[in-house]
mmCIF file as Biopython writes it, N, C-alpha, C and O atoms, coordinates in Angstrom:
data_model
#
loop_
_atom_site.group_PDB
_atom_site.id
_atom_site.type_symbol
_atom_site.label_atom_id
_atom_site.label_alt_id
_atom_site.label_comp_id
_atom_site.label_asym_id
_atom_site.label_entity_id
_atom_site.label_seq_id
_atom_site.pdbx_PDB_ins_code
_atom_site.Cartn_x
_atom_site.Cartn_y
_atom_site.Cartn_z
_atom_site.occupancy
_atom_site.B_iso_or_equiv
_atom_site.auth_seq_id
_atom_site.auth_asym_id
_atom_site.pdbx_PDB_model_num
ATOM 1   N N  . MET A ? 1  ? -25.034 -38.730 -51.933 1.0 0.0 1  A 1 
ATOM 2   C CA . MET A ? 1  ? -25.537 -37.566 -52.647 1.0 0.0 1  A 1 
ATOM 3   C C  . MET A ? 1  ? -24.342 -36.883 -53.323 1.0 0.0 1  A 1 
ATOM 4   O O  . MET A ? 1  ? -23.319 -36.650 -52.678 1.0 0.0 1  A 1 
ATOM 5   N N  . PRO A ? 2  ? -24.462 -36.563 -54.604 1.0 0.0 2  A 1 
ATOM 6   C CA . PRO A ? 2  ? -23.366 -35.865 -55.292 1.0 0.0 2  A 1 
ATOM 7   C C  . PRO A ? 2  ? -23.049 -34.519 -54.632 1.0 0.0 2  A 1 
ATOM 8   O O  . PRO A ? 2  ? -23.906 -33.901 -54.000 1.0 0.0 2  A 1 
ATOM 9   N N  . ASP A ? 3  ? -21.819 -34.093 -54.793 1.0 0.0 3  A 1 
ATOM 10  C CA . ASP A ? 3  ? -21.370 -32.853 -54.164 1.0 0.0 3  A 1 
ATOM 11  C C  . ASP A ? 3  ? -22.222 -31.648 -54.561 1.0 0.0 3  A 1 
ATOM 12  O O  . ASP A ? 3  ? -22.561 -30.825 -53.711 1.0 0.0 3  A 1 
ATOM 13  N N  . PHE A ? 4  ? -22.570 -31.537 -55.843 1.0 0.0 4  A 1 
ATOM 14  C CA . PHE A ? 4  ? -23.321 -30.373 -56.284 1.0 0.0 4  A 1 
ATOM 15  C C  . PHE A ? 4  ? -24.713 -30.341 -55.658 1.0 0.0 4  A 1 
ATOM 16  O O  . PHE A ? 4  ? -25.193 -29.280 -55.261 1.0 0.0 4  A 1 
ATOM 17  N N  . ALA A ? 5  ? -25.354 -31.494 -55.571 1.0 0.0 5  A 1 
ATOM 18  C CA . ALA A ? 5  ? -26.681 -31.549 -54.942 1.0 0.0 5  A 1 
ATOM 19  C C  . ALA A ? 5  ? -26.583 -31.181 -53.462 1.0 0.0 5  A 1 
ATOM 20  O O  . ALA A ? 5  ? -27.439 -30.469 -52.938 1.0 0.0 5  A 1 
ATOM 21  N N  . ARG A ? 6  ? -25.552 -31.661 -52.799 1.0 0.0 6  A 1 
ATOM 22  C CA . ARG A ? 6  ? -25.346 -31.327 -51.390 1.0 0.0 6  A 1 
ATOM 23  C C  . ARG A ? 6  ? -25.094 -29.828 -51.224 1.0 0.0 6  A 1 
ATOM 24  O O  . ARG A ? 6  ? -25.604 -29.206 -50.292 1.0 0.0 6  A 1 
ATOM 25  N N  . ASP A ? 7  ? -24.300 -29.250 -52.139 1.0 0.0 7  A 1 
ATOM 26  C CA . ASP A ? 7  ? -24.033 -27.810 -52.089 1.0 0.0 7  A 1 
ATOM 27  C C  . ASP A ? 7  ? -25.309 -27.000 -52.299 1.0 0.0 7  A 1 
ATOM 28  O O  . ASP A ? 7  ? -25.512 -25.974 -51.650 1.0 0.0 7  A 1 
ATOM 29  N N  . CYS A ? 8  ? -26.167 -27.464 -53.206 1.0 0.0 8  A 1 
ATOM 30  C CA . CYS A ? 8  ? -27.439 -26.759 -53.451 1.0 0.0 8  A 1 
ATOM 31  C C  . CYS A ? 8  ? -28.336 -26.813 -52.220 1.0 0.0 8  A 1 
ATOM 32  O O  . CYS A ? 8  ? -28.952 -25.815 -51.847 1.0 0.0 8  A 1 
ATOM 33  N N  . LEU A ? 9  ? -28.403 -27.974 -51.596 1.0 0.0 9  A 1 
ATOM 34  C CA . LEU A ? 9  ? -29.219 -28.117 -50.394 1.0 0.0 9  A 1 
ATOM 35  C C  . LEU A ? 9  ? -28.674 -27.242 -49.268 1.0 0.0 9  A 1 
ATOM 36  O O  . LEU A ? 9  ? -29.442 -26.613 -48.539 1.0 0.0 9  A 1 
ATOM 37  N N  . LYS A ? 10 ? -27.354 -27.204 -49.126 1.0 0.0 10 A 1 
ATOM 38  C CA . LYS A ? 10 ? -26.747 -26.362 -48.100 1.0 0.0 10 A 1 
ATOM 39  C C  . LYS A ? 10 ? -27.025 -24.889 -48.374 1.0 0.0 10 A 1 
ATOM 40  O O  . LYS A ? 10 ? -27.334 -24.139 -47.448 1.0 0.0 10 A 1 
ATOM 41  N N  . ALA A ? 11 ? -26.920 -24.465 -49.630 1.0 0.0 11 A 1 
ATOM 42  C CA . ALA A ? 11 ? -27.181 -23.071 -49.986 1.0 0.0 11 A 1 
ATOM 43  C C  . ALA A ? 11 ? -28.622 -22.693 -49.649 1.0 0.0 11 A 1 
ATOM 44  O O  . ALA A ? 11 ? -28.873 -21.614 -49.113 1.0 0.0 11 A 1 
ATOM 45  N N  . ARG A ? 12 ? -29.564 -23.576 -49.960 1.0 0.0 12 A 1 
ATOM 46  C CA . ARG A ? 12 ? -30.976 -23.291 -49.671 1.0 0.0 12 A 1 
ATOM 47  C C  . ARG A ? 12 ? -31.209 -23.219 -48.163 1.0 0.0 12 A 1 
ATOM 48  O O  . ARG A ? 12 ? -31.908 -22.329 -47.678 1.0 0.0 12 A 1 
ATOM 49  N N  . ASN A ? 13 ? -30.624 -24.153 -47.431 1.0 0.0 13 A 1 
ATOM 50  C CA . ASN A ? 13 ? -30.772 -24.137 -45.967 1.0 0.0 13 A 1 
ATOM 51  C C  . ASN A ? 13 ? -30.123 -22.899 -45.360 1.0 0.0 13 A 1 
ATOM 52  O O  . ASN A ? 13 ? -30.668 -22.305 -44.430 1.0 0.0 13 A 1 
ATOM 53  N N  . ASP A ? 14 ? -28.971 -22.509 -45.877 1.0 0.0 14 A 1 
ATOM 54  C CA . ASP A ? 14 ? -28.310 -21.289 -45.386 1.0 0.0 14 A 1 
ATOM 55  C C  . ASP A ? 14 ? -29.173 -20.060 -45.648 1.0 0.0 14 A 1 
ATOM 56  O O  . ASP A ? 14 ? -29.224 -19.150 -44.821 1.0 0.0 14 A 1 
ATOM 57  N N  . GLY A ? 15 ? -29.850 -20.030 -46.791 1.0 0.0 15 A 1 
ATOM 58  C CA . GLY A ? 15 ? -30.770 -18.930 -47.087 1.0 0.0 15 A 1 
ATOM 59  C C  . GLY A ? 15 ? -31.935 -18.894 -46.116 1.0 0.0 15 A 1 
ATOM 60  O O  . GLY A ? 15 ? -32.366 -17.821 -45.692 1.0 0.0 15 A 1 
ATOM 61  N N  . ARG A ? 16 ? -32.441 -20.059 -45.767 1.0 0.0 16 A 1 
ATOM 62  C CA . ARG A ? 16 ? -33.543 -20.131 -44.794 1.0 0.0 16 A 1 
ATOM 63  C C  . ARG A ? 16 ? -33.089 -19.648 -43.427 1.0 0.0 16 A 1 
ATOM 64  O O  . ARG A ? 16 ? -33.822 -18.938 -42.740 1.0 0.0 16 A 1 
ATOM 65  N N  . ILE A ? 17 ? -31.889 -20.028 -43.036 1.0 0.0 17 A 1 
ATOM 66  C CA . ILE A ? 17 ? -31.352 -19.594 -41.744 1.0 0.0 17 A 1 
ATOM 67  C C  . ILE A ? 17 ? -31.153 -18.077 -41.742 1.0 0.0 17 A 1 
ATOM 68  O O  . ILE A ? 17 ? -31.493 -17.402 -40.770 1.0 0.0 17 A 1 
ATOM 69  N N  . ALA A ? 18 ? -30.605 -17.552 -42.826 1.0 0.0 18 A 1 
ATOM 70  C CA . ALA A ? 18 ? -30.371 -16.108 -42.915 1.0 0.0 18 A 1 
ATOM 71  C C  . ALA A ? 18 ? -31.682 -15.334 -42.838 1.0 0.0 18 A 1 
ATOM 72  O O  . ALA A ? 18 ? -31.724 -14.248 -42.259 1.0 0.0 18 A 1 
ATOM 73  N N  . ALA A ? 19 ? -32.743 -15.875 -43.410 1.0 0.0 19 A 1 
ATOM 74  C CA . ALA A ? 19 ? -34.033 -15.184 -43.419 1.0 0.0 19 A 1 
ATOM 75  C C  . ALA A ? 19 ? -34.640 -15.073 -42.037 1.0 0.0 19 A 1 
ATOM 76  O O  . ALA A ? 19 ? -35.489 -14.213 -41.800 1.0 0.0 19 A 1 
ATOM 77  N N  . SER A ? 20 ? -34.219 -15.925 -41.127 1.0 0.0 20 A 1 
ATOM 78  C CA . SER A ? 20 ? -34.783 -15.854 -39.777 1.0 0.0 20 A 1 
ATOM 79  C C  . SER A ? 20 ? -34.251 -14.649 -38.994 1.0 0.0 20 A 1 
ATOM 80  O O  . SER A ? 20 ? -34.808 -14.292 -37.956 1.0 0.0 20 A 1 
ATOM 81  N N  . ASP A ? 21 ? -33.198 -14.034 -39.476 1.0 0.0 21 A 1 
ATOM 82  C CA . ASP A ? 21 ? -32.652 -12.823 -38.849 1.0 0.0 21 A 1 
ATOM 83  C C  . ASP A ? 21 ? -33.446 -11.625 -39.371 1.0 0.0 21 A 1 
ATOM 84  O O  . ASP A ? 21 ? -33.441 -11.377 -40.577 1.0 0.0 21 A 1 
ATOM 85  N N  . PRO A ? 22 ? -34.124 -10.880 -38.507 1.0 0.0 22 A 1 
ATOM 86  C CA . PRO A ? 22 ? -34.980 -9.781  -38.960 1.0 0.0 22 A 1 
ATOM 87  C C  . PRO A ? 22 ? -34.242 -8.649  -39.687 1.0 0.0 22 A 1 
ATOM 88  O O  . PRO A ? 22 ? -34.864 -7.925  -40.465 1.0 0.0 22 A 1 
ATOM 89  N N  . VAL A ? 23 ? -32.959 -8.481  -39.458 1.0 0.0 23 A 1 
ATOM 90  C CA . VAL A ? 23 ? -32.230 -7.401  -40.130 1.0 0.0 23 A 1 
ATOM 91  C C  . VAL A ? 23 ? -31.544 -7.860  -41.413 1.0 0.0 23 A 1 
ATOM 92  O O  . VAL A ? 23 ? -30.964 -7.041  -42.126 1.0 0.0 23 A 1 
ATOM 93  N N  . ALA A ? 24 ? -31.601 -9.148  -41.716 1.0 0.0 24 A 1 
ATOM 94  C CA . ALA A ? 24 ? -30.990 -9.666  -42.948 1.0 0.0 24 A 1 
ATOM 95  C C  . ALA A ? 24 ? -31.789 -9.197  -44.159 1.0 0.0 24 A 1 
ATOM 96  O O  . ALA A ? 24 ? -32.990 -8.945  -44.067 1.0 0.0 24 A 1 
ATOM 97  N N  . HIS A ? 25 ? -31.113 -9.085  -45.281 1.0 0.0 25 A 1 
ATOM 98  C CA . HIS A ? 25 ? -31.816 -8.751  -46.518 1.0 0.0 25 A 1 
ATOM 99  C C  . HIS A ? 25 ? -31.259 -9.568  -47.661 1.0 0.0 25 A 1 
ATOM 100 O O  . HIS A ? 25 ? -30.174 -10.141 -47.567 1.0 0.0 25 A 1 
ATOM 101 N N  . LEU A ? 26 ? -32.007 -9.613  -48.729 1.0 0.0 26 A 1 
ATOM 102 C CA . LEU A ? 26 ? -31.723 -10.489 -49.868 1.0 0.0 26 A 1 
ATOM 103 C C  . LEU A ? 26 ? -30.364 -10.219 -50.509 1.0 0.0 26 A 1 
ATOM 104 O O  . LEU A ? 26 ? -29.767 -11.129 -51.084 1.0 0.0 26 A 1 
ATOM 105 N N  . ALA A ? 27 ? -29.873 -9.009  -50.422 1.0 0.0 27 A 1 
ATOM 106 C CA . ALA A ? 27 ? -28.607 -8.666  -51.073 1.0 0.0 27 A 1 
ATOM 107 C C  . ALA A ? 27 ? -27.384 -9.223  -50.337 1.0 0.0 27 A 1 
ATOM 108 O O  . ALA A ? 27 ? -26.258 -9.039  -50.799 1.0 0.0 27 A 1 
ATOM 109 N N  . LEU A ? 28 ? -27.583 -9.889  -49.219 1.0 0.0 28 A 1 
ATOM 110 C CA . LEU A ? 28 ? -26.461 -10.431 -48.452 1.0 0.0 28 A 1 
ATOM 111 C C  . LEU A ? 28 ? -26.046 -11.830 -48.884 1.0 0.0 28 A 1 
ATOM 112 O O  . LEU A ? 28 ? -25.291 -12.487 -48.167 1.0 0.0 28 A 1 
ATOM 113 N N  . TYR A ? 29 ? -26.512 -12.300 -50.027 1.0 0.0 29 A 1 
ATOM 114 C CA . TYR A ? 29 ? -26.195 -13.665 -50.433 1.0 0.0 29 A 1 
ATOM 115 C C  . TYR A ? 29 ? -24.681 -13.858 -50.544 1.0 0.0 29 A 1 
ATOM 116 O O  . TYR A ? 29 ? -23.975 -12.975 -51.030 1.0 0.0 29 A 1 
ATOM 117 N N  . PRO A ? 30 ? -24.188 -15.005 -50.097 1.0 0.0 30 A 1 
ATOM 118 C CA . PRO A ? 30 ? -22.750 -15.241 -50.046 1.0 0.0 30 A 1 
ATOM 119 C C  . PRO A ? 30 ? -22.155 -15.843 -51.317 1.0 0.0 30 A 1 
ATOM 120 O O  . PRO A ? 30 ? -20.978 -16.204 -51.328 1.0 0.0 30 A 1 
ATOM 121 N N  . TYR A ? 31 ? -22.933 -15.958 -52.376 1.0 0.0 31 A 1 
ATOM 122 C CA . TYR A ? 31 ? -22.446 -16.600 -53.593 1.0 0.0 31 A 1 
ATOM 123 C C  . TYR A ? 31 ? -22.292 -15.581 -54.714 1.0 0.0 31 A 1 
ATOM 124 O O  . TYR A ? 31 ? -23.094 -14.658 -54.856 1.0 0.0 31 A 1 
ATOM 125 N N  . ASP A ? 32 ? -21.249 -15.769 -55.499 1.0 0.0 32 A 1 
ATOM 126 C CA . ASP A ? 32 ? -20.957 -14.865 -56.604 1.0 0.0 32 A 1 
ATOM 127 C C  . ASP A ? 32 ? -21.965 -15.057 -57.739 1.0 0.0 32 A 1 
ATOM 128 O O  . ASP A ? 32 ? -22.319 -16.183 -58.089 1.0 0.0 32 A 1 
ATOM 129 N N  . GLU A ? 33 ? -22.408 -13.965 -58.291 1.0 0.0 33 A 1 
ATOM 130 C CA . GLU A ? 33 ? -23.415 -13.988 -59.359 1.0 0.0 33 A 1 
ATOM 131 C C  . GLU A ? 33 ? -22.892 -14.656 -60.628 1.0 0.0 33 A 1 
ATOM 132 O O  . GLU A ? 33 ? -23.665 -15.279 -61.356 1.0 0.0 33 A 1 
ATOM 133 N N  . ILE A ? 34 ? -21.607 -14.538 -60.903 1.0 0.0 34 A 1 
ATOM 134 C CA . ILE A ? 34 ? -21.013 -15.101 -62.119 1.0 0.0 34 A 1 
ATOM 135 C C  . ILE A ? 34 ? -20.521 -16.531 -61.883 1.0 0.0 34 A 1 
ATOM 136 O O  . ILE A ? 34 ? -20.800 -17.421 -62.687 1.0 0.0 34 A 1 
ATOM 137 N N  . ARG A ? 35 ? -19.798 -16.756 -60.796 1.0 0.0 35 A 1 
ATOM 138 C CA . ARG A ? 35 ? -19.186 -18.068 -60.552 1.0 0.0 35 A 1 
ATOM 139 C C  . ARG A ? 35 ? -20.172 -19.104 -60.035 1.0 0.0 35 A 1 
ATOM 140 O O  . ARG A ? 35 ? -20.048 -20.280 -60.376 1.0 0.0 35 A 1 
ATOM 141 N N  . ASP A ? 36 ? -21.133 -18.713 -59.235 1.0 0.0 36 A 1 
ATOM 142 C CA . ASP A ? 36 ? -22.060 -19.658 -58.603 1.0 0.0 36 A 1 
ATOM 143 C C  . ASP A ? 36 ? -23.521 -19.248 -58.766 1.0 0.0 36 A 1 
ATOM 144 O O  . ASP A ? 36 ? -24.217 -19.074 -57.765 1.0 0.0 36 A 1 
ATOM 145 N N  . PRO A ? 37 ? -24.003 -19.091 -59.989 1.0 0.0 37 A 1 
ATOM 146 C CA . PRO A ? 37 ? -25.376 -18.599 -60.157 1.0 0.0 37 A 1 
ATOM 147 C C  . PRO A ? 37 ? -26.440 -19.565 -59.622 1.0 0.0 37 A 1 
ATOM 148 O O  . PRO A ? 37 ? -27.480 -19.120 -59.136 1.0 0.0 37 A 1 
ATOM 149 N N  . VAL A ? 38 ? -26.197 -20.865 -59.703 1.0 0.0 38 A 1 
ATOM 150 C CA . VAL A ? 38 ? -27.192 -21.825 -59.220 1.0 0.0 38 A 1 
ATOM 151 C C  . VAL A ? 38 ? -27.249 -21.801 -57.694 1.0 0.0 38 A 1 
ATOM 152 O O  . VAL A ? 38 ? -28.333 -21.801 -57.112 1.0 0.0 38 A 1 
ATOM 153 N N  . LEU A ? 39 ? -26.084 -21.780 -57.048 1.0 0.0 39 A 1 
ATOM 154 C CA . LEU A ? 39 ? -26.064 -21.730 -55.591 1.0 0.0 39 A 1 
ATOM 155 C C  . LEU A ? 39 ? -26.665 -20.417 -55.097 1.0 0.0 39 A 1 
ATOM 156 O O  . LEU A ? 39 ? -27.357 -20.387 -54.080 1.0 0.0 39 A 1 
ATOM 157 N N  . ARG A ? 40 ? -26.399 -19.349 -55.814 1.0 0.0 40 A 1 
ATOM 158 C CA . ARG A ? 40 ? -26.986 -18.049 -55.474 1.0 0.0 40 A 1 
ATOM 159 C C  . ARG A ? 40 ? -28.509 -18.123 -55.551 1.0 0.0 40 A 1 
ATOM 160 O O  . ARG A ? 40 ? -29.208 -17.638 -54.662 1.0 0.0 40 A 1 
ATOM 161 N N  . ALA A ? 41 ? -29.011 -18.728 -56.609 1.0 0.0 41 A 1 
ATOM 162 C CA . ALA A ? 41 ? -30.461 -18.860 -56.778 1.0 0.0 41 A 1 
ATOM 163 C C  . ALA A ? 41 ? -31.066 -19.737 -55.681 1.0 0.0 41 A 1 
ATOM 164 O O  . ALA A ? 41 ? -32.152 -19.442 -55.181 1.0 0.0 41 A 1 
ATOM 165 N N  . MET A ? 42 ? -30.379 -20.800 -55.309 1.0 0.0 42 A 1 
ATOM 166 C CA . MET A ? 42 ? -30.881 -21.670 -54.244 1.0 0.0 42 A 1 
ATOM 167 C C  . MET A ? 42 ? -30.918 -20.926 -52.909 1.0 0.0 42 A 1 
ATOM 168 O O  . MET A ? 42 ? -31.878 -21.053 -52.150 1.0 0.0 42 A 1 
ATOM 169 N N  . TRP A ? 43 ? -29.868 -20.149 -52.626 1.0 0.0 43 A 1 
ATOM 170 C CA . TRP A ? 43 ? -29.836 -19.367 -51.387 1.0 0.0 43 A 1 
ATOM 171 C C  . TRP A ? 43 ? -30.985 -18.364 -51.370 1.0 0.0 43 A 1 
ATOM 172 O O  . TRP A ? 43 ? -31.688 -18.230 -50.368 1.0 0.0 43 A 1 
ATOM 173 N N  . GLN A ? 44 ? -31.169 -17.662 -52.487 1.0 0.0 44 A 1 
ATOM 174 C CA . GLN A ? 44 ? -32.240 -16.662 -52.563 1.0 0.0 44 A 1 
ATOM 175 C C  . GLN A ? 44 ? -33.605 -17.322 -52.448 1.0 0.0 44 A 1 
ATOM 176 O O  . GLN A ? 44 ? -34.510 -16.762 -51.830 1.0 0.0 44 A 1 
ATOM 177 N N  . ASP A ? 45 ? -33.770 -18.505 -53.034 1.0 0.0 45 A 1 
ATOM 178 C CA . ASP A ? 45 ? -35.034 -19.227 -52.928 1.0 0.0 45 A 1 
ATOM 179 C C  . ASP A ? 45 ? -35.344 -19.557 -51.470 1.0 0.0 45 A 1 
ATOM 180 O O  . ASP A ? 45 ? -36.459 -19.329 -51.001 1.0 0.0 45 A 1 
ATOM 181 N N  . GLY A ? 46 ? -34.369 -20.088 -50.767 1.0 0.0 46 A 1 
ATOM 182 C CA . GLY A ? 46 ? -34.578 -20.398 -49.357 1.0 0.0 46 A 1 
ATOM 183 C C  . GLY A ? 46 ? -34.908 -19.164 -48.546 1.0 0.0 46 A 1 
ATOM 184 O O  . GLY A ? 46 ? -35.772 -19.201 -47.669 1.0 0.0 46 A 1 
ATOM 185 N N  . PHE A ? 47 ? -34.226 -18.073 -48.835 1.0 0.0 47 A 1 
ATOM 186 C CA . PHE A ? 47 ? -34.449 -16.815 -48.120 1.0 0.0 47 A 1 
ATOM 187 C C  . PHE A ? 47 ? -35.863 -16.293 -48.360 1.0 0.0 47 A 1 
ATOM 188 O O  . PHE A ? 47 ? -36.584 -15.973 -47.414 1.0 0.0 47 A 1 
ATOM 189 N N  . VAL A ? 48 ? -36.247 -16.211 -49.612 1.0 0.0 48 A 1 
ATOM 190 C CA . VAL A ? 48 ? -37.554 -15.633 -49.971 1.0 0.0 48 A 1 
ATOM 191 C C  . VAL A ? 48 ? -38.704 -16.504 -49.476 1.0 0.0 48 A 1 
ATOM 192 O O  . VAL A ? 48 ? -39.684 -15.990 -48.938 1.0 0.0 48 A 1 
ATOM 193 N N  . VAL A ? 49 ? -38.591 -17.809 -49.654 1.0 0.0 49 A 1 
ATOM 194 C CA . VAL A ? 49 ? -39.665 -18.702 -49.210 1.0 0.0 49 A 1 
ATOM 195 C C  . VAL A ? 49 ? -39.856 -18.586 -47.697 1.0 0.0 49 A 1 
ATOM 196 O O  . VAL A ? 49 ? -40.986 -18.558 -47.209 1.0 0.0 49 A 1 
ATOM 197 N N  . THR A ? 50 ? -38.764 -18.519 -46.973 1.0 0.0 50 A 1 
ATOM 198 C CA . THR A ? 50 ? -38.864 -18.401 -45.514 1.0 0.0 50 A 1 
ATOM 199 C C  . THR A ? 50 ? -39.469 -17.065 -45.106 1.0 0.0 50 A 1 
ATOM 200 O O  . THR A ? 50 ? -40.282 -17.008 -44.184 1.0 0.0 50 A 1 
ATOM 201 N N  . ARG A ? 51 ? -39.078 -15.993 -45.786 1.0 0.0 51 A 1 
ATOM 202 C CA . ARG A ? 51 ? -39.661 -14.685 -45.453 1.0 0.0 51 A 1 
ATOM 203 C C  . ARG A ? 51 ? -41.138 -14.629 -45.803 1.0 0.0 51 A 1 
ATOM 204 O O  . ARG A ? 51 ? -41.918 -14.028 -45.063 1.0 0.0 51 A 1 
ATOM 205 N N  . LEU A ? 52 ? -41.543 -15.237 -46.911 1.0 0.0 52 A 1 
ATOM 206 C CA . LEU A ? 52 ? -42.956 -15.191 -47.320 1.0 0.0 52 A 1 
ATOM 207 C C  . LEU A ? 52 ? -43.844 -16.125 -46.499 1.0 0.0 52 A 1 
ATOM 208 O O  . LEU A ? 52 ? -44.945 -15.749 -46.097 1.0 0.0 52 A 1 
ATOM 209 N N  . TYR A ? 53 ? -43.367 -17.323 -46.257 1.0 0.0 53 A 1 
ATOM 210 C CA . TYR A ? 53 ? -44.229 -18.353 -45.677 1.0 0.0 53 A 1 
ATOM 211 C C  . TYR A ? 53 ? -43.823 -18.788 -44.277 1.0 0.0 53 A 1 
ATOM 212 O O  . TYR A ? 53 ? -44.524 -19.587 -43.657 1.0 0.0 53 A 1 
ATOM 213 N N  . GLY A ? 54 ? -42.719 -18.287 -43.773 1.0 0.0 54 A 1 
ATOM 214 C CA . GLY A ? 54 ? -42.252 -18.674 -42.447 1.0 0.0 54 A 1 
ATOM 215 C C  . GLY A ? 54 ? -41.360 -19.900 -42.496 1.0 0.0 54 A 1 
ATOM 216 O O  . GLY A ? 54 ? -41.144 -20.486 -43.556 1.0 0.0 54 A 1 
ATOM 217 N N  . SER A ? 55 ? -40.858 -20.268 -41.369 1.0 0.0 55 A 1 
ATOM 218 C CA . SER A ? 55 ? -39.876 -21.352 -41.306 1.0 0.0 55 A 1 
ATOM 219 C C  . SER A ? 55 ? -40.509 -22.736 -41.383 1.0 0.0 55 A 1 
ATOM 220 O O  . SER A ? 55 ? -39.787 -23.729 -41.470 1.0 0.0 55 A 1 
ATOM 221 N N  . GLU A ? 56 ? -41.809 -22.830 -41.354 1.0 0.0 56 A 1 
ATOM 222 C CA . GLU A ? 56 ? -42.474 -24.138 -41.395 1.0 0.0 56 A 1 
ATOM 223 C C  . GLU A ? 56 ? -42.718 -24.640 -42.818 1.0 0.0 56 A 1 
ATOM 224 O O  . GLU A ? 56 ? -43.187 -25.765 -42.993 1.0 0.0 56 A 1 
ATOM 225 N N  . SER A ? 57 ? -42.413 -23.835 -43.837 1.0 0.0 57 A 1 
ATOM 226 C CA . SER A ? 57 ? -42.694 -24.256 -45.217 1.0 0.0 57 A 1 
ATOM 227 C C  . SER A ? 57 ? -41.684 -25.244 -45.714 1.0 0.0 57 A 1 
ATOM 228 O O  . SER A ? 57 ? -41.774 -25.698 -46.855 1.0 0.0 57 A 1 
#
């Protein structure tokens, strides 16, 4: 798997893990808005999907 695809998958999984913490919020994403916009979006996607649909989605 290419590095970028692996990084995207890791970012999404990290977002899902972060969402399982009840005190976590969307603004805690670990990626820079300018330097890593795709990884930021993947992290936020994982976070939001997990919060909306639970960890089984």
